[in-house]
N, CA, C and O of each residue as an XYZ file, in Angstrom:
592
protein
N     -82.748     79.548     85.351
C     -81.339     79.200     85.281
C     -80.779     79.360     83.876
O     -79.702     79.931     83.702
N     -81.510     78.853     82.849
C     -81.000     78.920     81.480
C     -80.829     80.363     81.031
O     -79.900     80.665     80.281
N     -81.712     81.269     81.474
C     -81.576     82.659     81.034
C     -80.306     83.298     81.584
O     -79.702     84.137     80.917
N     -79.896     82.918     82.780
C     -78.643     83.449     83.340
C     -77.467     83.016     82.474
O     -76.566     83.807     82.196
N     -77.483     81.769     82.054
C     -76.421     81.247     81.190
C     -76.468     81.926     79.829
O     -75.430     82.322     79.298
N     -77.662     82.063     79.259
C     -77.800     82.717     77.956
C     -77.310     84.161     78.001
O     -76.605     84.610     77.097
N     -77.677     84.873     79.033
C     -77.234     86.262     79.175
C     -75.718     86.330     79.216
O     -75.116     87.165     78.540
N     -75.099     85.468     79.993
C     -73.641     85.441     80.096
C     -73.007     85.141     78.742
O     -72.048     85.803     78.345
N     -73.534     84.153     78.034
C     -72.971     83.784     76.731
C     -73.153     84.894     75.698
O     -72.228     85.199     74.945
N     -74.331     85.495     75.661
C     -74.551     86.593     74.716
C     -73.634     87.771     75.026
O     -73.063     88.363     74.110
N     -73.487     88.116     76.290
C     -72.581     89.215     76.662
C     -71.164     88.930     76.181
O     -70.513     89.796     75.596
N     -70.688     87.710     76.432
C     -69.324     87.347     76.044
C     -69.148     87.363     74.526
O     -68.149     87.870     74.016
N     -70.107     86.816     73.821
C     -69.988     86.761     72.361
C     -70.091     88.152     71.740
O     -69.370     88.452     70.789
N     -70.958     88.991     72.251
C     -71.061     90.353     71.720
C     -69.825     91.173     72.079
O     -69.435     92.059     71.318
N     -69.209     90.896     73.212
C     -67.930     91.538     73.543
C     -66.846     91.068     72.575
O     -66.000     91.859     72.161
N     -66.867     89.796     72.216
C     -65.915     89.276     71.226
C     -66.121     89.972     69.883
O     -65.153     90.257     69.179
N     -67.368     90.244     69.527
C     -67.652     90.967     68.288
C     -67.015     92.346     68.333
O     -66.402     92.784     67.360
N     -67.159     93.029     69.458
C     -66.533     94.350     69.596
C     -65.015     94.251     69.444
O     -64.396     95.084     68.782
N     -64.425     93.233     70.058
C     -62.970     93.068     69.977
C     -62.523     92.794     68.538
O     -61.474     93.276     68.112
N     -63.304     92.033     67.803
C     -62.978     91.788     66.391
C     -63.034     93.084     65.593
O     -62.153     93.345     64.773
N     -64.054     93.894     65.823
C     -64.173     95.177     65.116
C     -62.998     96.079     65.467
O     -62.443     96.749     64.597
N     -62.623     96.095     66.732
C     -61.495     96.924     67.172
C     -60.152     96.423     66.645
O     -59.193     97.192     66.576
N     -60.071     95.162     66.278
C     -58.803     94.576     65.827
C     -58.427     94.994     64.403
O     -57.286     94.790     63.990
N     -59.352     95.567     63.654
C     -59.012     96.068     62.320
C     -58.119     97.283     62.475
O     -58.364     98.134     63.331
N     -57.082     97.369     61.650
C     -56.128     98.470     61.747
C     -56.750     99.811     61.337
O     -56.365    100.859     61.855
N     -57.703     99.775     60.414
C     -58.322    101.010     59.921
C     -59.790    100.752     59.600
O     -60.176     99.637     59.249
N     -60.593    101.790     59.724
C     -62.035    101.661     59.475
C     -62.336    101.145     58.073
O     -63.247    100.336     57.892
N     -61.576    101.607     57.076
C     -61.877    101.203     55.699
C     -61.693     99.699     55.482
O     -62.297     99.133     54.571
N     -60.873     99.049     56.300
C     -60.691     97.605     56.166
C     -61.973     96.844     56.515
O     -62.200     95.744     56.013
N     -62.793     97.421     57.360
C     -64.069     96.791     57.719
C     -65.001     96.659     56.520
O     -65.909     95.828     56.518
N     -64.771     97.480     55.508
C     -65.661     97.529     54.356
C     -65.030     96.945     53.103
O     -65.633     96.983     52.031
N     -63.814     96.401     53.227
C     -63.158     95.747     52.100
C     -63.952     94.503     51.722
O     -64.511     93.819     52.579
N     -63.991     94.224     50.423
C     -64.722     93.041     49.963
C     -63.809     92.153     49.127
O     -63.758     92.278     47.903
N     -63.089     91.257     49.794
C     -62.291     90.282     49.058
C     -63.216     89.428     48.188
O     -64.424     89.392     48.424
N     -62.657     88.738     47.179
C     -63.508     87.900     46.320
C     -64.353     86.917     47.137
O     -63.867     86.288     48.077
N     -65.608     86.805     46.761
C     -66.555     85.875     47.384
C     -66.749     86.111     48.877
O     -67.009     85.168     49.624
N     -66.627     87.341     49.311
C     -66.792     87.645     50.736
C     -67.683     88.869     50.912
O     -67.809     89.702     50.014
N     -68.286     88.957     52.068
C     -69.081     90.118     52.458
C     -68.225     90.936     53.414
O     -67.481     90.372     54.216
N     -68.321     92.240     53.336
C     -67.553     93.115     54.222
C     -67.934     92.853     55.676
O     -69.093     92.579     55.988
N     -66.951     92.941     56.549
C     -67.181     92.721     57.979
C     -68.199     93.710     58.536
O     -68.988     93.358     59.412
N     -68.189     94.933     58.040
C     -69.168     95.921     58.485
C     -70.590     95.467     58.197
O     -71.480     95.615     59.035
N     -70.801     94.913     57.006
C     -72.124     94.413     56.648
C     -72.496     93.182     57.468
O     -73.655     93.025     57.854
N     -71.529     92.307     57.739
C     -71.791     91.146     58.590
C     -72.187     91.584     59.993
O     -73.100     91.015     60.591
N     -71.508     92.586     60.511
C     -71.822     93.121     61.838
C     -73.249     93.682     61.860
O     -74.009     93.421     62.792
N     -73.601     94.446     60.835
C     -74.942     95.032     60.770
C     -76.012     93.957     60.606
O     -77.086     94.060     61.198
N     -75.728     92.924     59.808
C     -76.686     91.829     59.657
C     -76.897     91.112     60.981
O     -78.023     90.775     61.346
N     -75.818     90.886     61.681
C     -75.898     90.185     62.954
C     -76.664     90.992     63.999
O     -77.557     90.466     64.664
N     -76.315     92.258     64.140
C     -77.009     93.080     65.128
C     -78.475     93.285     64.738
O     -79.350     93.304     65.603
N     -78.740     93.438     63.454
C     -80.120     93.582     62.998
C     -80.932     92.329     63.277
O     -82.088     92.405     63.694
N     -80.323     91.185     63.047
C     -80.990     89.921     63.306
C     -81.322     89.755     64.788
O     -82.445     89.389     65.134
N     -80.359     90.022     65.656
C     -80.582     89.869     67.098
C     -81.618     90.867     67.610
O     -82.459     90.527     68.442
N     -81.552     92.102     67.107
C     -82.534     93.092     67.552
C     -83.936     92.753     67.055
O     -84.928     93.033     67.727
N     -84.007     92.143     65.864
C     -85.321     91.761     65.335
C     -85.890     90.562     66.084
O     -86.996     90.622     66.621
N     -85.127     89.473     66.115
C     -85.661     88.226     66.675
C     -85.789     88.258     68.197
O     -86.795     87.811     68.748
N     -84.773     88.785     68.871
C     -84.844     88.812     70.337
C     -85.527     90.088     70.819
O     -86.478     90.035     71.598
N     -85.040     91.230     70.353
C     -85.598     92.495     70.825
C     -87.045     92.705     70.438
O     -87.866     93.086     71.272
N     -87.366     92.458     69.174
C     -88.716     92.746     68.718
C     -89.681     91.572     68.880
O     -90.745     91.722     69.480
N     -89.315     90.407     68.350
C     -90.263     89.291     68.396
C     -90.463     88.733     69.796
O     -91.551     88.263     70.128
N     -89.420     88.781     70.621
C     -89.568     88.292     71.997
C     -89.885     89.454     72.935
O     -90.811     89.366     73.741
N     -89.128     90.533     72.836
C     -89.254     91.636     73.785
C     -90.191     92.746     73.374
O     -90.410     93.684     74.140
N     -90.760     92.659     72.159
C     -91.718     93.657     71.683
C     -91.132     95.071     71.724
O     -91.789     96.014     72.165
N     -89.885     95.205     71.257
C     -89.190     96.492     71.295
C     -89.666     97.481     70.241
O     -89.432     98.684     70.357
N     -90.337     96.967     69.209
C     -90.763     97.841     68.127
C     -89.707     98.010     67.049
O     -89.918     98.751     66.089
N     -88.574     97.336     67.192
C     -87.492     97.429     66.208
C     -87.987     96.946     64.848
O     -88.629     95.901     64.744
N     -87.681     97.714     63.814
C     -88.041     97.334     62.450
C     -86.748     97.113     61.677
O     -85.943     98.028     61.498
N     -86.572     95.891     61.232
C     -85.338     95.511     60.546
C     -85.387     95.920     59.084
O     -86.422     95.830     58.423
N     -84.218     96.379     58.593
C     -84.060     96.711     57.180
C     -82.858     95.929     56.649
O     -81.735     96.432     56.630
N     -83.111     94.697     56.221
C     -82.034     93.824     55.742
C     -81.286     94.432     54.562
O     -80.064     94.318     54.467
N     -82.017     95.071     53.676
C     -81.389     95.660     52.490
C     -80.367     96.723     52.900
O     -79.272     96.784     52.341
N     -80.720     97.545     53.860
C     -79.796     98.582     54.334
C     -78.578     97.959     55.007
O     -77.468     98.476     54.878
N     -78.776     96.847     55.726
C     -77.651     96.160     56.378
C     -76.641     95.679     55.342
O     -75.433     95.720     55.576
N     -77.141     95.224     54.203
C     -76.258     94.696     53.153
C     -75.654     95.781     52.273
O     -74.572     95.595     51.716
N     -76.337     96.904     52.144
C     -75.867     97.967     51.255
C     -75.026     99.033     51.953
O     -74.358     99.821     51.283
N     -75.046     99.073     53.266
C     -74.301    100.104     54.004
C     -72.818    100.025     53.647
O     -72.281     98.941     53.420
N     -72.178    101.162     53.602
C     -70.745    101.227     53.314
C     -70.116    102.355     54.114
O     -70.719    103.407     54.328
N     -68.912    102.113     54.539
C     -68.052    103.130     55.137
C     -68.582    103.781     56.406
O     -68.271    104.939     56.687
N     -69.376    103.050     57.169
C     -69.726    103.562     58.488
C     -68.477    103.481     59.359
O     -67.617    102.629     59.139
N     -68.382    104.349     60.324
C     -67.204    104.344     61.190
C     -67.225    103.143     62.127
O     -68.276    102.562     62.402
N     -66.068    102.796     62.599
C     -65.927    101.736     63.591
C     -66.769    102.081     64.820
O     -67.426    101.211     65.393
N     -66.747    103.354     65.221
C     -67.511    103.795     66.384
C     -69.001    103.548     66.188
O     -69.696    103.162     67.128
N     -69.491    103.765     64.982
C     -70.913    103.545     64.691
C     -71.255    102.061     64.821
O     -72.299    101.709     65.370
N     -70.381    101.195     64.318
C     -70.605     99.757     64.429
C     -70.571     99.316     65.897
O     -71.380     98.495     66.327
N     -69.631     99.871     66.648
C     -69.531     99.520     68.072
C     -70.769     99.981     68.841
O     -71.227     99.293     69.754
N     -71.306    101.141     68.474
C     -72.560    101.619     69.078
C     -73.686    100.628     68.814
O     -74.490    100.329     69.696
N     -73.727    100.129     67.591
C     -74.770     99.178     67.216
C     -74.633     97.882     68.019
O     -75.632     97.302     68.443
N     -73.407     97.438     68.222
C     -73.175     96.239     69.033
C     -73.600     96.492     70.476
O     -74.254     95.646     71.086
N     -73.235     97.652     71.028
C     -73.632     97.993     72.400
C     -75.152     98.050     72.542
O     -75.709     97.521     73.504
N     -75.822     98.694     71.578
C     -77.287     98.771     71.607
C     -77.902     97.382     71.561
O     -78.850     97.085     72.288
N     -77.355     96.540     70.703
C     -77.851     95.172     70.574
C     -77.653     94.408     71.871
O     -78.555     93.699     72.319
N     -76.489     94.544     72.472
C     -76.206     93.855     73.729
C     -77.204     94.272     74.805
O     -77.725     93.425     75.531
N     -77.467     95.548     74.908
C     -78.420     96.053     75.898
C     -79.812     95.470     75.655
O     -80.472     95.023     76.593
N     -80.248     95.475     74.419
C     -81.574     94.964     74.081
C     -81.666     93.469     74.365
O     -82.647     93.002     74.944
N     -80.647     92.721     73.959
C     -80.660     91.273     74.167
C     -80.679     90.951     75.656
O     -81.485     90.136     76.105
N     -79.804     91.580     76.419
C     -79.724     91.308     77.856
C     -81.030     91.698     78.548
O     -81.571     90.920     79.333
N     -81.531     92.884     78.265
C     -82.781     93.328     78.899
C     -83.940     92.391     78.572
O     -84.755     92.078     79.439
N     -84.010     91.948     77.331
C     -85.091     91.043     76.922
C     -84.962     89.703     77.620
O     -85.942     89.176     78.147
N     -83.751     89.147     77.627
C     -83.555     87.841     78.260
C     -83.784     87.899     79.768
O     -84.261     86.931     80.360
N     -83.449     89.024     80.388
C     -83.687     89.160     81.835
C     -85.167     89.079     82.176
O     -85.531     88.661     83.275
N     -86.012     89.474     81.249
C     -87.460     89.493     81.496
C     -88.159     88.187     81.110
O     -89.346     88.019     81.390
N     -87.443     87.268     80.476
C     -88.070     86.029     80.020
C     -88.347     85.064     81.165
O     -87.485     84.806     82.004
N     -89.540     84.549     81.181
C     -89.896     83.549     82.189
C     -89.710     82.147     81.595
O     -89.540     81.989     80.386
N     -89.744     81.157     82.452
C     -89.668     79.766     81.989
C     -90.825     79.459     81.049
O     -90.655     78.755     80.054
N     -91.984     79.981     81.363
C     -93.168     79.753     80.535
C     -92.975     80.352     79.144
O     -93.300     79.721     78.138
N     -92.446     81.569     79.094
C     -92.224     82.224     77.799
C     -91.180     81.481     76.973
O     -91.293     81.412     75.750
N     -90.170     80.928     77.628
C     -89.147     80.164     76.918
C     -89.723     78.926     76.240
O     -89.189     78.463     75.232
N     -90.797     78.397     76.785
C     -91.401     77.178     76.235
C     -92.472     77.454     75.179
O     -93.000     76.518     74.580
N     -92.796     78.721     74.946
C     -93.777     79.067     73.917
C     -93.188     78.812     72.528
O     -91.971     78.823     72.344
N     -94.066     78.583     71.563
C     -93.637     78.390     70.184
C     -93.129     79.720     69.639
O     -93.784     80.753     69.777
N     -91.957     79.678     69.022
C     -91.370     80.891     68.455
C     -91.964     81.126     67.065
O     -92.120     80.178     66.295
N     -92.298     82.382     66.736
C     -92.950     82.667     65.447
C     -91.977     82.649     64.260
O     -91.575     83.699     63.760
N     -91.609     81.455     63.824
C     -90.742     81.317     62.657
C     -91.158     80.093     61.858
O     -91.683     79.125     62.408
N     -90.917     80.148     60.565
C     -91.152     78.988     59.702
C     -89.821     78.477     59.151
O     -89.784     77.748     58.160
N     -88.756     78.862     59.794
C     -87.406     78.522     59.345
C     -87.108     77.030     59.441
O     -86.298     76.509     58.674
N     -87.743     76.353     60.357
C     -87.493     74.935     60.577
C     -88.686     74.108     60.109
O     -89.778     74.640     59.912
N     -88.477     72.827     59.935
C     -89.539     71.951     59.435
C     -90.710     71.834     60.401
O     -91.845     71.601     59.985
N     -90.435     71.995     61.682
C     -91.491     71.895     62.685
C     -91.383     73.078     63.643
O     -90.337     73.723     63.703
N     -92.433     73.370     64.384
C     -92.375     74.488     65.333
C     -91.263     74.285     66.369
O     -90.965     73.161     66.774
N     -90.665     75.394     66.782
C     -89.616     75.354     67.805
C     -89.984     76.306     68.930
O     -90.766     77.238     68.739
N     -89.417     76.064     70.101
C     -89.675     76.934     71.246
C     -88.809     78.184     71.169
O     -87.835     78.244     70.419
N     -89.185     79.166     71.952
C     -88.377     80.380     72.064
C     -86.993     80.031     72.590
O     -85.995     80.577     72.120
N     -86.925     79.139     73.548
C     -85.632     78.701     74.089
C     -84.752     78.125     72.985
O     -83.571     78.463     72.898
N     -85.305     77.271     72.153
C     -84.574     76.687     71.036
C     -84.056     77.794     70.121
O     -82.891     77.787     69.724
N     -84.936     78.752     69.789
C     -84.548     79.791     68.835
C     -83.478     80.714     69.398
O     -82.583     81.143     68.670
N     -83.561     81.022     70.682
C     -82.532     81.866     71.306
C     -81.186     81.143     71.290
O     -80.147     81.772     71.091
N     -81.200     79.841     71.496
C     -79.968     79.049     71.393
C     -79.478     79.000     69.947
O     -78.276     79.086     69.695
N     -80.391     78.865     69.012
C     -80.042     78.888     67.586
C     -79.353     80.211     67.229
O     -78.341     80.219     66.529
N     -79.901     81.314     67.710
C     -79.299     82.623     67.426
C     -77.912     82.763     68.030
O     -77.061     83.455     67.471
N     -77.678     82.123     69.148
C     -76.344     82.124     69.751
C     -75.360     81.400     68.829
O     -74.213     81.821     68.680
N     -75.815     80.316     68.217
C     -74.994     79.588     67.249
C     -74.710     80.480     66.036
O     -73.584     80.513     65.541
N     -75.719     81.196     65.563
C     -75.555     82.113     64.431
C     -74.536     83.197     64.783
O     -73.694     83.553     63.958
N     -74.614     83.708     65.985
C     -73.664     84.718     66.454
C     -72.232     84.189     66.365
O     -71.342     84.891     65.885
N     -72.006     82.968     66.819
C     -70.679     82.362     66.727
C     -70.219     82.190     65.295
O     -69.047     82.403     64.986
N     -71.136     81.805     64.420
C     -70.818     81.630     63.003
C     -70.381     82.960     62.380
O     -69.375     83.023     61.674
N     -71.143     84.008     62.648
C     -70.797     85.321     62.107
C     -69.468     85.825     62.673
O     -68.682     86.448     61.959
N     -69.224     85.559     63.941
C     -67.930     85.934     64.528
C     -66.791     85.269     63.775
O     -65.768     85.901     63.517
N     -66.953     84.021     63.425
C     -65.941     83.309     62.650
C     -65.745     83.929     61.279
O     -64.612     84.063     60.817
N     -66.831     84.308     60.624
C     -66.724     84.952     59.314
C     -65.998     86.295     59.416
O     -65.160     86.619     58.576
N     -66.323     87.065     60.441
C     -65.683     88.372     60.616
C     -64.198     88.193     60.925
O     -63.362     88.927     60.398
N     -63.874     87.238     61.760
C     -62.464     86.977     62.076
C     -61.701     86.575     60.813
O     -60.601     87.070     60.563
N     -62.281     85.683     60.025
C     -61.643     85.257     58.783
C     -61.458     86.459     57.852
O     -60.389     86.636     57.267
N     -62.498     87.281     57.719
C     -62.429     88.478     56.892
C     -61.269     89.368     57.333
O     -60.491     89.853     56.512
N     -61.170     89.573     58.653
C     -60.104     90.435     59.185
C     -58.731     89.859     58.856
O     -57.834     90.600     58.454
N     -58.555     88.563     59.018
C     -57.272     87.942     58.728
C     -56.913     88.069     57.256
O     -55.751     88.306     56.925
N     -57.885     87.916     56.369
C     -57.640     88.052     54.932
C     -57.300     89.498     54.578
O     -56.334     89.760     53.862
N     -58.094     90.422     55.081
C     -57.921     91.842     54.728
C     -56.634     92.418     55.322
O     -55.925     93.162     54.646
N     -56.332     92.091     56.549
C     -55.155     92.682     57.178
C     -53.861     92.023     56.717
O     -52.782     92.587     56.895
N     -53.960     90.833     56.127
C     -52.754     90.178     55.599
C     -52.399     90.720     54.221
O     -51.260     90.586     53.775
N     -53.368     91.332     53.546
C     -53.136     91.822     52.173
C     -52.256     93.041     52.137
O     -51.972     93.566     51.060
């Protein structure tokens, strides 16, 4: 039951990410860096890289190899390229979650991010929270950049 809900929430949130990317008036605005801010393009790449690594690779054994440095250094990729990355991420996340059993959800997730071990279910929910946080940052970035 929880995986059906998670799949629905991830689909909706990743669709919201696409809508935020599409809401920029021009591709170059995605890469603008207002003071003390990260470009929306880099936030999008960090988010998709994170989801593909933690869900696709660590849970689904996709073989995805994350390059955080490249996510932060990328510049001037097209909106279409970012949308492709979101679509790829959505497919990987949904396919992985569809295959998760109740038993797998209760296994310890391989992370030292928290003070004590957490389950895969906990971590997948945590990543959903991270997705919402990044969506908020991208929305704020868009409002700042497009108002200028």
